[in-house]
KOLVORO-627075 format. One record per atom (N, C-alpha, C): residue number from 1; residue in three letters; chain; atom name; x, z, y. Coordinates in nm, 2 decimals. Each point is the difference from the previous one (the first is absolute). Layout:
<rs>
R     k     r   c    a        x        z        y
R   NUM   ALA   A   CA        X        Z        Y
...
</rs>
This chain:
<rs>
R     k     r   c    a        x        z        y
R     1   MET   A    N    -5.03    -4.76    -0.37
R     1   MET   A   CA    -0.07     0.04     0.12
R     1   MET   A    C     0.09    -0.01     0.12
R     2   ILE   A    N    -0.06    -0.05     0.11
R     2   ILE   A   CA     0.08    -0.02     0.12
R     2   ILE   A    C    -0.05     0.09     0.11
R     3   LEU   A    N     0.09     0.08     0.05
R     3   LEU   A   CA    -0.04     0.10     0.11
R     3   LEU   A    C     0.04    -0.06     0.13
R     4   HIS   A    N    -0.09     0.01     0.09
R     4   HIS   A   CA     0.02    -0.04     0.14
R     4   HIS   A    C     0.07    -0.13     0.02
R     5   GLY   A    N    -0.03    -0.09    -0.08
R     5   GLY   A   CA     0.05    -0.13     0.01
R     5   GLY   A    C     0.14    -0.02    -0.05
R     6   ALA   A    N     0.07     0.11    -0.06
R     6   ALA   A   CA     0.13    -0.01    -0.05
R     6   ALA   A    C     0.00    -0.04    -0.14
R     7   ALA   A    N     0.10    -0.07    -0.04
R     7   ALA   A   CA     0.01    -0.04    -0.14
R     7   ALA   A    C     0.05     0.12    -0.08
R     8   PRO   A    N    -0.04     0.02    -0.13
R     8   PRO   A   CA     0.04     0.11    -0.08
R     8   PRO   A    C     0.15     0.02     0.00
R     9   ASP   A    N     0.08    -0.11    -0.01
R     9   ASP   A   CA     0.14     0.01     0.00
R     9   ASP   A    C     0.06     0.06     0.13
R    10   SER   A    N    -0.06    -0.03     0.11
R    10   SER   A   CA     0.04     0.05     0.13
R    10   SER   A    C    -0.02     0.15     0.01
R    11   ARG   A    N    -0.12     0.05    -0.05
R    11   ARG   A   CA    -0.03     0.14     0.00
R    11   ARG   A    C     0.10     0.07    -0.09
R    12   LEU   A    N     0.04    -0.05    -0.11
R    12   LEU   A   CA     0.09     0.06    -0.09
R    12   LEU   A    C     0.14     0.01     0.07
R    13   ASP   A    N     0.04    -0.11     0.07
R    13   ASP   A   CA     0.12     0.00     0.07
R    13   ASP   A    C     0.01     0.11     0.11
R    14   VAL   A    N    -0.11     0.02     0.07
R    14   VAL   A   CA    -0.01     0.10     0.10
R    14   VAL   A    C     0.01     0.14    -0.06
R    15   GLU   A    N    -0.07     0.02    -0.11
R    15   GLU   A   CA     0.01     0.13    -0.08
R    15   GLU   A    C     0.14     0.02    -0.05
R    16   GLU   A    N     0.06    -0.10    -0.05
R    16   GLU   A   CA     0.14     0.01    -0.05
R    16   GLU   A    C     0.10     0.03     0.11
R    17   ASN   A    N    -0.02    -0.06     0.11
R    17   ASN   A   CA     0.09     0.03     0.11
R    17   ASN   A    C    -0.02     0.14     0.05
R    18   GLU   A    N    -0.13     0.05     0.01
R    18   GLU   A   CA    -0.02     0.14     0.04
R    18   GLU   A    C     0.06     0.10    -0.10
R    19   LEU   A    N    -0.02    -0.03    -0.13
R    19   LEU   A   CA     0.06     0.09    -0.10
R    19   LEU   A    C     0.15    -0.01     0.00
R    20   SER   A    N     0.06    -0.11     0.03
R    20   SER   A   CA     0.14    -0.01     0.02
R    20   SER   A    C     0.05     0.08     0.12
R    21   ARG   A    N    -0.07    -0.01     0.11
R    21   ARG   A   CA     0.04     0.08     0.12
R    21   ARG   A    C    -0.01     0.15    -0.04
R    22   ARG   A    N    -0.10     0.04    -0.07
R    22   ARG   A   CA    -0.02     0.14    -0.04
R    22   ARG   A    C     0.11     0.04    -0.09
R    23   ALA   A    N     0.04    -0.08    -0.09
R    23   ALA   A   CA     0.11     0.03    -0.09
R    23   ALA   A    C     0.13     0.02     0.07
R    24   GLU   A    N     0.02    -0.09     0.10
R    24   GLU   A   CA     0.13     0.01     0.08
R    24   GLU   A    C     0.00     0.13     0.08
R    25   ALA   A    N    -0.12     0.03     0.06
R    25   ALA   A   CA    -0.01     0.12     0.08
R    25   ALA   A    C     0.02     0.13    -0.09
R    26   LEU   A    N    -0.05    -0.01    -0.12
R    26   LEU   A   CA     0.02     0.12    -0.09
R    26   LEU   A    C     0.15     0.00    -0.05
R    27   ALA   A    N     0.06    -0.11    -0.02
R    27   ALA   A   CA     0.14     0.00    -0.04
R    27   ALA   A    C     0.09     0.05     0.12
R    28   ALA   A    N    -0.04    -0.03     0.12
R    28   ALA   A   CA     0.08     0.05     0.12
R    28   ALA   A    C    -0.02     0.15     0.01
R    29   ALA   A    N    -0.13     0.04    -0.02
R    29   ALA   A   CA    -0.03     0.15     0.01
R    29   ALA   A    C     0.08     0.07    -0.11
R    30   ALA   A    N     0.00    -0.06    -0.12
R    30   ALA   A   CA     0.07     0.07    -0.11
R    30   ALA   A    C     0.15     0.01     0.03
R    31   GLU   A    N     0.06    -0.11     0.06
R    31   GLU   A   CA     0.14     0.01     0.04
R    31   GLU   A    C     0.02     0.10     0.10
R    32   MET   A    N    -0.09     0.02     0.10
R    32   MET   A   CA     0.02     0.10     0.10
R    32   MET   A    C     0.00     0.14    -0.06
R    33   VAL   A    N    -0.10     0.02    -0.10
R    33   VAL   A   CA     0.00     0.13    -0.07
R    33   VAL   A    C     0.12     0.02    -0.08
R    34   LYS   A    N     0.05    -0.10    -0.06
R    34   LYS   A   CA     0.13     0.01    -0.08
R    34   LYS   A    C     0.11     0.04     0.09
R    35   VAL   A    N     0.02    -0.06     0.12
R    35   VAL   A   CA     0.10     0.03     0.10
R    35   VAL   A    C    -0.02     0.15     0.04
R    36   ASP   A    N    -0.12     0.04     0.03
R    36   ASP   A   CA    -0.03     0.14     0.05
R    36   ASP   A    C     0.04     0.10    -0.11
R    37   ILE   A    N    -0.03    -0.04    -0.13
R    37   ILE   A   CA     0.04     0.09    -0.11
R    37   ILE   A    C     0.15     0.01    -0.01
R    38   GLN   A    N     0.07    -0.11     0.01
R    38   GLN   A   CA     0.15     0.00     0.00
R    38   GLN   A    C     0.05     0.09     0.11
R    39   ARG   A    N    -0.05    -0.02     0.12
R    39   ARG   A   CA     0.05     0.07     0.12
R    39   ARG   A    C    -0.03     0.15    -0.02
R    40   THR   A    N    -0.12     0.04    -0.05
R    40   THR   A   CA    -0.03     0.14    -0.03
R    40   THR   A    C     0.09     0.06    -0.11
R    41   GLU   A    N     0.03    -0.08    -0.10
R    41   GLU   A   CA     0.09     0.05    -0.11
R    41   GLU   A    C     0.14     0.02     0.06
R    42   ALA   A    N     0.04    -0.09     0.08
R    42   ALA   A   CA     0.14     0.01     0.06
R    42   ALA   A    C     0.00     0.13     0.09
R    43   GLU   A    N    -0.10     0.02     0.07
R    43   GLU   A   CA     0.00     0.12     0.09
R    43   GLU   A    C    -0.01     0.13    -0.08
R    44   GLN   A    N    -0.07     0.00    -0.11
R    44   GLN   A   CA    -0.01     0.11    -0.09
R    44   GLN   A    C     0.14     0.03    -0.06
R    45   THR   A    N     0.07    -0.10    -0.04
R    45   THR   A   CA     0.13     0.01    -0.06
R    45   THR   A    C     0.10     0.05     0.11
R    46   ARG   A    N    -0.01    -0.05     0.12
R    46   ARG   A   CA     0.09     0.05     0.11
R    46   ARG   A    C    -0.03     0.15     0.02
R    47   LEU   A    N    -0.12     0.04     0.01
R    47   LEU   A   CA    -0.04     0.14     0.03
R    47   LEU   A    C     0.05     0.09    -0.12
R    48   ARG   A    N    -0.02    -0.05    -0.12
R    48   ARG   A   CA     0.04     0.08    -0.12
R    48   ARG   A    C     0.15     0.01     0.00
R    49   ASP   A    N     0.08    -0.10     0.04
R    49   ASP   A   CA     0.14     0.01     0.01
R    49   ASP   A    C     0.05     0.10     0.11
R    50   GLU   A    N    -0.07    -0.01     0.11
R    50   GLU   A   CA     0.03     0.10     0.11
R    50   GLU   A    C    -0.02     0.14    -0.04
R    51   VAL   A    N    -0.11     0.03    -0.07
R    51   VAL   A   CA    -0.03     0.13    -0.05
R    51   VAL   A    C     0.10     0.05    -0.10
R    52   GLU   A    N     0.04    -0.10    -0.09
R    52   GLU   A   CA     0.11     0.04    -0.10
R    52   GLU   A    C     0.13     0.02     0.07
R    53   GLN   A    N     0.03    -0.07     0.10
R    53   GLN   A   CA     0.13     0.02     0.07
R    53   GLN   A    C     0.00     0.13     0.07
R    54   ARG   A    N    -0.12     0.04     0.07
R    54   ARG   A   CA    -0.01     0.13     0.06
R    54   ARG   A    C     0.02     0.11    -0.10
R    55   ARG   A    N    -0.07    -0.01    -0.11
R    55   ARG   A   CA     0.01     0.10    -0.11
R    55   ARG   A    C     0.14     0.01    -0.05
R    56   ARG   A    N     0.07    -0.11    -0.02
R    56   ARG   A   CA     0.14     0.01    -0.04
R    56   ARG   A    C     0.09     0.07     0.10
R    57   ALA   A    N    -0.03    -0.03     0.13
R    57   ALA   A   CA     0.08     0.06     0.10
R    57   ALA   A    C    -0.03     0.15     0.01
R    58   GLU   A    N    -0.12     0.04    -0.02
R    58   GLU   A   CA    -0.04     0.14     0.00
R    58   GLU   A    C     0.07     0.07    -0.12
R    59   VAL   A    N     0.00    -0.06    -0.11
R    59   VAL   A   CA     0.06     0.06    -0.12
R    59   VAL   A    C     0.15     0.01     0.02
R    60   ALA   A    N     0.06    -0.11     0.05
R    60   ALA   A   CA     0.14     0.00     0.03
R    60   ALA   A    C     0.04     0.11     0.10
R    61   ALA   A    N    -0.08     0.02     0.10
R    61   ALA   A   CA     0.03     0.10     0.10
R    61   ALA   A    C    -0.01     0.14    -0.06
R    62   GLU   A    N    -0.10     0.02    -0.09
R    62   GLU   A   CA    -0.01     0.13    -0.07
R    62   GLU   A    C     0.12     0.03    -0.09
R    63   VAL   A    N     0.04    -0.11    -0.08
R    63   VAL   A   CA     0.11     0.02    -0.09
R    63   VAL   A    C     0.13     0.03     0.08
R    64   LEU   A    N     0.02    -0.07     0.11
R    64   LEU   A   CA     0.12     0.02     0.09
R    64   LEU   A    C     0.00     0.14     0.05
R    65   LYS   A    N    -0.12     0.05     0.05
R    65   LYS   A   CA     0.00     0.13     0.05
R    65   LYS   A    C     0.04     0.10    -0.11
R    66   HIS   A    N    -0.05    -0.01    -0.12
R    66   HIS   A   CA     0.04     0.09    -0.10
R    66   HIS   A    C     0.15    -0.02    -0.05
R    67   ALA   A    N     0.04    -0.12     0.01
R    67   ALA   A   CA     0.14    -0.03    -0.04
R    67   ALA   A    C     0.10     0.07     0.10
R    68   GLU   A    N    -0.04    -0.01     0.13
R    68   GLU   A   CA     0.08     0.06     0.10
R    68   GLU   A    C     0.00     0.16    -0.02
R    69   ALA   A    N    -0.11     0.05    -0.04
R    69   ALA   A   CA    -0.01     0.15    -0.02
R    69   ALA   A    C     0.09     0.03    -0.12
R    70   ILE   A    N    -0.01    -0.08    -0.11
R    70   ILE   A   CA     0.09     0.03    -0.11
R    70   ILE   A    C     0.15    -0.01     0.03
R    71   ASP   A    N     0.03    -0.11     0.08
R    71   ASP   A   CA     0.14    -0.01     0.04
R    71   ASP   A    C     0.05     0.12     0.08
R    72   SER   A    N    -0.09     0.05     0.09
R    72   SER   A   CA     0.04     0.11     0.08
R    72   SER   A    C     0.02     0.12    -0.09
R    73   LEU   A    N    -0.08     0.02    -0.10
R    73   LEU   A   CA     0.02     0.11    -0.10
R    73   LEU   A    C     0.13    -0.01    -0.07
R    74   PHE   A    N     0.03    -0.13    -0.04
R    74   PHE   A   CA     0.13    -0.02    -0.07
R    74   PHE   A    C     0.12     0.03     0.09
R    75   ALA   A    N    -0.02    -0.03     0.13
R    75   ALA   A   CA     0.11     0.03     0.10
R    75   ALA   A    C     0.02     0.15     0.01
R    76   GLN   A    N    -0.12     0.07     0.00
R    76   GLN   A   CA     0.01     0.15     0.01
R    76   GLN   A    C     0.07     0.05    -0.12
R    77   ALA   A    N    -0.04    -0.05    -0.12
R    77   ALA   A   CA     0.06     0.05    -0.12
R    77   ALA   A    C     0.15    -0.03     0.00
R    78   ALA   A    N     0.04    -0.11     0.05
R    78   ALA   A   CA     0.14    -0.04     0.01
R    78   ALA   A    C     0.08     0.10     0.08
R    79   MET   A    N    -0.06     0.04     0.12
R    79   MET   A   CA     0.06     0.10     0.08
R    79   MET   A    C     0.02     0.14    -0.07
R    80   HIS   A    N    -0.10     0.04    -0.08
R    80   HIS   A   CA     0.00     0.12    -0.07
R    80   HIS   A    C     0.11    -0.01    -0.11
R    81   LEU   A    N     0.00    -0.11    -0.07
R    81   LEU   A   CA     0.10    -0.02    -0.10
R    81   LEU   A    C     0.14     0.00     0.05
R    82   ALA   A    N     0.02    -0.06     0.12
R    82   ALA   A   CA     0.13     0.00     0.07
R    82   ALA   A    C     0.04     0.15     0.03
R    83   ALA   A    N    -0.10     0.08     0.04
R    83   ALA   A   CA     0.03     0.14     0.03
R    83   ALA   A    C     0.04     0.07    -0.13
R    84   LEU   A    N    -0.07    -0.03    -0.11
R    84   LEU   A   CA     0.04     0.06    -0.13
R    84   LEU   A    C     0.14    -0.04    -0.04
R    85   ASP   A    N     0.02    -0.13     0.02
R    85   ASP   A   CA     0.13    -0.05    -0.04
R    85   ASP   A    C     0.12     0.06     0.08
R    86   GLN   A    N    -0.03     0.04     0.12
R    86   GLN   A   CA     0.11     0.06     0.08
R    86   GLN   A    C     0.01     0.15    -0.02
R    87   SER   A    N    -0.09     0.06    -0.08
R    87   SER   A   CA     0.01     0.14    -0.02
R    87   SER   A    C     0.10     0.03    -0.11
R    88   ASP   A    N     0.00     0.12    -0.04
R    88   ASP   A   CA     0.11     0.04    -0.10
R    88   ASP   A    C    -0.01    -0.09    -0.13
R    89   GLY   A    N     0.09     0.01    -0.08
R    89   GLY   A   CA     0.02    -0.09    -0.12
R    89   GLY   A    C    -0.11     0.01    -0.10
R    90   VAL   A    N    -0.08     0.11     0.00
R    90   VAL   A   CA    -0.10     0.01    -0.10
R    90   VAL   A    C    -0.12    -0.09     0.02
R    91   LEU   A    N    -0.03    -0.03     0.12
R    91   LEU   A   CA    -0.12    -0.09     0.03
R    91   LEU   A    C     0.04    -0.15     0.01
R    92   GLN   A    N     0.12    -0.03     0.01
R    92   GLN   A   CA     0.04    -0.14     0.01
R    92   GLN   A    C    -0.04    -0.08    -0.12
R    93   PRO   A    N     0.02     0.05    -0.13
R    93   PRO   A   CA    -0.05    -0.08    -0.11
R    93   PRO   A    C    -0.15    -0.02     0.00
R    94   VAL   A    N    -0.07     0.10     0.04
R    94   VAL   A   CA    -0.15    -0.01     0.01
R    94   VAL   A    C    -0.04    -0.11     0.10
R    95   ALA   A    N     0.07     0.01     0.12
R    95   ALA   A   CA    -0.03    -0.10     0.10
R    95   ALA   A    C     0.03    -0.14    -0.05
R    96   SER   A    N     0.11    -0.02    -0.07
R    96   SER   A   CA     0.03    -0.13    -0.06
R    96   SER   A    C    -0.10    -0.05    -0.10
R    97   ILE   A    N    -0.05     0.09    -0.08
R    97   ILE   A   CA    -0.10    -0.04    -0.10
R    97   ILE   A    C    -0.13    -0.04     0.07
R    98   ILE   A    N    -0.04     0.08     0.09
R    98   ILE   A   CA    -0.13    -0.03     0.07
R    98   ILE   A    C     0.02    -0.13     0.08
R    99   SER   A    N     0.11    -0.02     0.07
R    99   SER   A   CA     0.03    -0.12     0.07
R    99   SER   A    C     0.00    -0.13    -0.09
R   100   ALA   A    N     0.06     0.02    -0.11
R   100   ALA   A   CA     0.01    -0.11    -0.10
R   100   ALA   A    C    -0.14    -0.04    -0.05
R   101   SER   A    N    -0.09     0.10     0.00
R   101   SER   A   CA    -0.14    -0.03    -0.05
R   101   SER   A    C    -0.09    -0.06     0.11
R   102   ILE   A    N     0.03     0.05     0.12
R   102   ILE   A   CA    -0.09    -0.04     0.11
R   102   ILE   A    C     0.04    -0.14     0.05
R   103   THR   A    N     0.12    -0.04     0.01
R   103   THR   A   CA     0.04    -0.13     0.05
R   103   THR   A    C    -0.06    -0.12    -0.07
R   104   PRO   A    N     0.00     0.00    -0.13
R   104   PRO   A   CA    -0.07    -0.12    -0.07
R   104   PRO   A    C    -0.15     0.00     0.03
R   105   LEU   A    N    -0.06     0.12     0.00
R   105   LEU   A   CA    -0.14     0.01     0.03
R   105   LEU   A    C    -0.03    -0.06     0.14
R   106   ARG   A    N     0.08     0.04     0.10
R   106   ARG   A   CA    -0.02    -0.05     0.13
R   106   ARG   A    C     0.01    -0.16     0.00
R   107   ARG   A    N     0.10    -0.05    -0.07
R   107   ARG   A   CA     0.01    -0.15    -0.01
R   107   ARG   A    C    -0.12    -0.06    -0.06
R   108   ILE   A    N    -0.04     0.06    -0.11
R   108   ILE   A   CA    -0.12    -0.06    -0.07
R   108   ILE   A    C    -0.12     0.00     0.09
R   109   ILE   A    N    -0.03     0.11     0.07
R   109   ILE   A   CA    -0.11     0.01     0.09
R   109   ILE   A    C     0.02    -0.11     0.11
R   110   SER   A    N     0.12    -0.01     0.05
R   110   SER   A   CA     0.02    -0.10     0.11
R   110   SER   A    C    -0.02    -0.14    -0.05
R   111   VAL   A    N     0.04    -0.03    -0.12
R   111   VAL   A   CA    -0.02    -0.14    -0.05
R   111   VAL   A    C    -0.15    -0.02    -0.03
R   112   ILE   A    N    -0.07     0.09    -0.05
R   112   ILE   A   CA    -0.14    -0.01    -0.03
R   112   ILE   A    C    -0.08    -0.02     0.13
R   113   THR   A    N     0.04     0.08     0.10
R   113   THR   A   CA    -0.07    -0.01     0.13
R   113   THR   A    C     0.03    -0.14     0.06
R   114   SER   A    N     0.12    -0.04     0.00
R   114   SER   A   CA     0.03    -0.13     0.06
R   114   SER   A    C    -0.07    -0.12    -0.08
R   115   ALA   A    N     0.00     0.01    -0.13
R   115   ALA   A   CA    -0.08    -0.10    -0.07
R   115   ALA   A    C    -0.14     0.00     0.03
R   116   PHE   A    N    -0.06     0.12     0.01
R   116   PHE   A   CA    -0.14     0.01     0.03
R   116   PHE   A    C    -0.03    -0.06     0.15
R   117   LEU   A    N     0.08     0.03     0.09
R   117   LEU   A   CA    -0.01    -0.05     0.14
R   117   LEU   A    C     0.01    -0.15     0.00
R   118   LEU   A    N     0.09    -0.05    -0.08
R   118   LEU   A   CA     0.02    -0.15     0.00
R   118   LEU   A    C    -0.13    -0.06    -0.06
R   119   ALA   A    N    -0.06     0.06    -0.10
R   119   ALA   A   CA    -0.12    -0.05    -0.07
R   119   ALA   A    C    -0.12     0.00     0.10
R   120   CYS   A    N     0.00     0.10     0.09
R   120   CYS   A   CA    -0.11     0.01     0.10
R   120   CYS   A    C     0.02    -0.10     0.11
R   121   ALA   A    N     0.12    -0.05     0.02
R   121   ALA   A   CA     0.02    -0.09     0.11
R   121   ALA   A    C    -0.07    -0.13    -0.01
</rs>
């Protein structure tokens, strides 16, 4: 059957060209959507990283605050131990025993705090 004076092959060529243009337009649209998805995923990753960094900074600040308080308490204990150590001979051995117990504990807490703060960085 011939439509409007065009040969059947010519009509098929026109339809094929139109379908080809549609396919190209769909491929271009799909590529644009793909790029938008990649951009959105990258933005989500960036935002997630920012939130994680803020959370780590908040945790590190909280740990540091408590570490400073603990260090202050150890300093106070050291002053009291020094006072005991300078008193009469009866309290000196007690002060030495307490000091020997506290010093390693203070170092352990310091190391743990430092390691944690490094991990949060």
